[in-house]
MARPAFI-229092 format. One record per residue (C-alpha): residue in three letters; residue number from 1; x, y negated, z negated. Coordinates in steps of 0.05 Angstrom, whole numbers. Example, Ala and Ser with C-alpha at 12.3 -4.5 7.8 and 13.67 -1.06 7.14 Angstrom:
BEGIN
(ALA 1 (246 90 -156)),
(SER 2 (273 21 -143)),
//
This chain:
BEGIN
(UNK 1 (0 0 0)),
(UNK 2 (27 -68 20)),
(UNK 3 (40 -119 -34)),
(UNK 4 (-11 -174 -39)),
(UNK 5 (19 -243 -35)),
(UNK 6 (-13 -302 -70)),
(UNK 7 (-17 -364 -28)),
(UNK 8 (-40 -435 -42)),
(UNK 9 (-89 -471 2)),
(UNK 10 (-32 -502 42)),
(UNK 11 (-2 -435 58)),
(UNK 12 (56 -443 9)),
(UNK 13 (70 -383 -37)),
(UNK 14 (48 -394 -109)),
(UNK 15 (102 -377 -160)),
(UNK 16 (89 -311 -194)),
(UNK 17 (92 -301 -270)),
(UNK 18 (160 -266 -262)),
(UNK 19 (188 -324 -223)),
(UNK 20 (170 -369 -282)),
(UNK 21 (193 -322 -338)),
(UNK 22 (261 -301 -309)),
(UNK 23 (296 -368 -319)),
(UNK 24 (267 -373 -390)),
(UNK 25 (291 -303 -408)),
(UNK 26 (359 -317 -379)),
(UNK 27 (365 -381 -419)),
(UNK 28 (344 -346 -483)),
(UNK 29 (393 -289 -471)),
(UNK 30 (449 -340 -460)),
(UNK 31 (433 -375 -526)),
(UNK 32 (431 -308 -562)),
(UNK 33 (499 -287 -536)),
(UNK 34 (529 -354 -553)),
(UNK 35 (501 -351 -624)),
(UNK 36 (524 -280 -633)),
(UNK 37 (594 -297 -610)),
(UNK 38 (598 -357 -657)),
(UNK 39 (573 -316 -716)),
(UNK 40 (619 -257 -702)),
(UNK 41 (681 -301 -692)),
(UNK 42 (718 -242 -663)),
(UNK 43 (689 -190 -711)),
(UNK 44 (649 -128 -691)),
(UNK 45 (579 -144 -718)),
(UNK 46 (554 -72 -710)),
(UNK 47 (607 -41 -754)),
(UNK 48 (616 -99 -802)),
(UNK 49 (568 -75 -857)),
(UNK 50 (597 -4 -857)),
(UNK 51 (669 -29 -860)),
(UNK 52 (653 -79 -914)),
(UNK 53 (618 -27 -957)),
(UNK 54 (675 23 -949)),
(UNK 55 (726 -31 -968)),
(UNK 56 (684 -51 -1028)),
(UNK 57 (681 21 -1054)),
(UNK 58 (756 30 -1046)),
(UNK 59 (769 -36 -1081)),
(UNK 60 (724 -17 -1139)),
(UNK 61 (761 49 -1147)),
(UNK 62 (827 14 -1148)),
(UNK 63 (801 -37 -1198)),
(UNK 64 (775 19 -1243)),
(UNK 65 (842 56 -1239)),
(UNK 66 (878 -8 -1259)),
(UNK 67 (832 -21 -1317)),
(UNK 68 (841 50 -1342)),
(UNK 69 (916 42 -1341)),
(UNK 70 (910 -23 -1378)),
(UNK 71 (863 9 -1430)),
(UNK 72 (912 66 -1441)),
(UNK 73 (969 18 -1452)),
(UNK 74 (928 -24 -1502)),
(UNK 75 (907 39 -1539)),
(UNK 76 (979 59 -1547)),
(UNK 77 (997 -10 -1573)),
(UNK 78 (940 -7 -1624)),
(UNK 79 (961 62 -1646)),
(UNK 80 (1033 40 -1655)),
(UNK 81 (1013 -20 -1697)),
(UNK 82 (966 22 -1738)),
(UNK 83 (1020 74 -1752)),
(UNK 84 (1069 20 -1775)),
(UNK 85 (1017 -10 -1822)),
(UNK 86 (997 58 -1848)),
(UNK 87 (1069 72 -1868)),
(UNK 88 (1064 16 -1920)),
(UNK 89 (990 14 -1937)),
(UNK 90 (958 74 -1970)),
(UNK 91 (886 52 -1955)),
(UNK 92 (901 46 -1880)),
(UNK 93 (937 113 -1882)),
(UNK 94 (876 146 -1915)),
(UNK 95 (828 115 -1865)),
(UNK 96 (873 137 -1808)),
(UNK 97 (873 208 -1833)),
(UNK 98 (797 209 -1838)),
(UNK 99 (792 181 -1767)),
(UNK 100 (839 233 -1740)),
(UNK 101 (797 288 -1771)),
(UNK 102 (735 263 -1735)),
(UNK 103 (772 251 -1669)),
(UNK 104 (775 326 -1655)),
(UNK 105 (701 338 -1662)),
(UNK 106 (686 274 -1623)),
(UNK 107 (728 297 -1564)),
(UNK 108 (779 241 -1570)),
(UNK 109 (839 287 -1568)),
(UNK 110 (859 339 -1517)),
(UNK 111 (846 412 -1535)),
(UNK 112 (881 475 -1510)),
(UNK 113 (857 546 -1518)),
(UNK 114 (824 606 -1484)),
(UNK 115 (759 599 -1447)),
(UNK 116 (727 602 -1379)),
(UNK 117 (729 563 -1314)),
(UNK 118 (664 559 -1275)),
(UNK 119 (662 536 -1203)),
(UNK 120 (600 513 -1166)),
(UNK 121 (603 499 -1091)),
(UNK 122 (559 485 -1031)),
(UNK 123 (544 542 -984)),
(UNK 124 (595 547 -928)),
(UNK 125 (574 519 -861)),
(UNK 126 (557 569 -806)),
(UNK 127 (597 564 -741)),
(UNK 128 (536 543 -703)),
(UNK 129 (513 494 -757)),
(UNK 130 (448 532 -770)),
(UNK 131 (418 543 -839)),
(UNK 132 (402 611 -871)),
(UNK 133 (333 637 -854)),
(UNK 134 (280 600 -893)),
(UNK 135 (329 549 -921)),
(UNK 136 (324 474 -921)),
(UNK 137 (384 427 -922)),
(UNK 138 (373 416 -997)),
(UNK 139 (377 491 -1010)),
(UNK 140 (450 497 -989)),
(UNK 141 (481 443 -1033)),
(UNK 142 (495 438 -1108)),
(UNK 143 (446 395 -1146)),
(UNK 144 (450 357 -1211)),
(UNK 145 (404 407 -1244)),
(UNK 146 (452 464 -1226)),
(UNK 147 (511 431 -1259)),
(UNK 148 (470 410 -1319)),
(UNK 149 (443 481 -1328)),
(UNK 150 (513 509 -1331)),
(UNK 151 (537 456 -1379)),
(UNK 152 (477 467 -1425)),
(UNK 153 (490 541 -1426)),
(UNK 154 (563 531 -1443)),
(UNK 155 (547 485 -1501)),
(UNK 156 (494 534 -1525)),
(UNK 157 (548 588 -1527)),
(UNK 158 (586 546 -1578)),
(UNK 159 (642 520 -1534)),
(UNK 160 (693 477 -1571)),
(UNK 161 (707 432 -1512)),
(UNK 162 (677 423 -1443)),
(UNK 163 (700 384 -1382)),
(UNK 164 (676 375 -1311)),
(UNK 165 (734 365 -1263)),
(UNK 166 (782 322 -1304)),
(UNK 167 (729 288 -1347)),
(UNK 168 (716 310 -1419)),
(UNK 169 (643 314 -1439)),
(UNK 170 (618 289 -1506)),
(UNK 171 (549 284 -1538)),
(UNK 172 (530 222 -1499)),
(UNK 173 (557 245 -1431)),
(UNK 174 (507 249 -1374)),
(UNK 175 (512 291 -1311)),
(UNK 176 (488 249 -1252)),
(UNK 177 (489 264 -1178)),
(UNK 178 (476 221 -1117)),
(UNK 179 (463 270 -1061)),
(UNK 180 (516 322 -1073)),
(UNK 181 (566 273 -1102)),
(UNK 182 (577 277 -1178)),
(UNK 183 (583 213 -1218)),
(UNK 184 (621 217 -1284)),
(UNK 185 (644 157 -1324)),
(UNK 186 (653 112 -1263)),
(UNK 187 (687 165 -1220)),
(UNK 188 (659 205 -1161)),
(UNK 189 (671 278 -1145)),
(UNK 190 (652 322 -1087)),
(UNK 191 (641 398 -1089)),
(UNK 192 (667 445 -1110)),
(UNK 193 (653 425 -1182)),
(UNK 194 (695 459 -1236)),
(UNK 195 (669 465 -1307)),
(UNK 196 (723 482 -1358)),
(UNK 197 (703 507 -1427)),
(UNK 198 (744 527 -1486)),
(UNK 199 (709 580 -1528)),
(UNK 200 (690 653 -1532)),
(UNK 201 (689 677 -1460)),
(UNK 202 (642 735 -1475)),
(UNK 203 (593 690 -1510)),
(UNK 204 (594 640 -1453)),
(UNK 205 (582 694 -1401)),
(UNK 206 (524 721 -1442)),
(UNK 207 (492 653 -1448)),
(UNK 208 (499 640 -1374)),
(UNK 209 (464 706 -1361)),
(UNK 210 (408 690 -1411)),
(UNK 211 (394 618 -1387)),
(UNK 212 (330 614 -1344)),
(UNK 213 (357 551 -1310)),
(UNK 214 (422 585 -1291)),
(UNK 215 (380 644 -1268)),
(UNK 216 (345 599 -1217)),
(UNK 217 (412 576 -1192)),
(UNK 218 (437 647 -1187)),
(UNK 219 (376 664 -1144)),
(UNK 220 (394 607 -1097)),
(UNK 221 (465 634 -1096)),
(UNK 222 (439 701 -1074)),
(UNK 223 (389 673 -1023)),
(UNK 224 (430 617 -991)),
(UNK 225 (503 633 -1003)),
(UNK 226 (520 578 -1054)),
(UNK 227 (585 587 -1091)),
(UNK 228 (585 608 -1164)),
(UNK 229 (647 637 -1196)),
(UNK 230 (662 649 -1270)),
(UNK 231 (734 666 -1290)),
(UNK 232 (764 680 -1358)),
(UNK 233 (825 637 -1374)),
(UNK 234 (875 658 -1427)),
(UNK 235 (893 585 -1437)),
(UNK 236 (867 521 -1409)),
(UNK 237 (870 448 -1430)),
(UNK 238 (811 402 -1435)),
(UNK 239 (832 328 -1434)),
(UNK 240 (812 277 -1486)),
(UNK 241 (751 235 -1472)),
(UNK 242 (772 166 -1448)),
(UNK 243 (706 133 -1433)),
(UNK 244 (664 83 -1472)),
(UNK 245 (638 104 -1540)),
(UNK 246 (584 50 -1541)),
(UNK 247 (512 73 -1531)),
(UNK 248 (479 39 -1472)),
(UNK 249 (408 60 -1489)),
(UNK 250 (380 77 -1558)),
(UNK 251 (315 72 -1596)),
(UNK 252 (296 78 -1669)),
(UNK 253 (263 142 -1693)),
(UNK 254 (199 133 -1732)),
(UNK 255 (202 164 -1801)),
//
């Protein structure tokens, strides 16, 4: 079918809508490119946010590492001054002795002894990238509830000291995950997660077997190939807790 031309009464062709819009669109596009160039100032606008976020995370990690080093140095200075004063002041020496007695139970000193090492890991990826039959993406990764179930069972078995990766756990420690990344005291860890516990290995194994929550995790291990390994250790060292001792959230108990 031939195109229908629109003519005016004098025989001249009337401008179509496209003929009017094309110059306007071209002008708008030119203004947009000019504005984008001026805003970018030679920087890739598409990747800017990602790059900036990555840089910010790395900077925060470096800042945290520096602050920890500074804290350790200050703690050593305080300890040295306290020791010097305690050598000449009986009251300070007595208070220091009481504090040292509580430091062990509070997890403020490193502890070495026999125990177990428990490793939790995501299911290995298949060569073709497919998931096990009936599995969802969430089924093949370690979750916060899995780590917490293992830690609860270890404490219930009477462990003397517990750590996840290189972080000592105390009464106020919280296990938090974002996706499959573990957050502990300002540090991030990716699987595999290693839980180290000093205590009776037989009692710990028995409690892991008796825990309903660990039982659910074990079922996922069997169904989807998640990693779960418990090994006795004749000797392992759990580091001292070096985080904040201040409570961030607390409420009074009605009596």
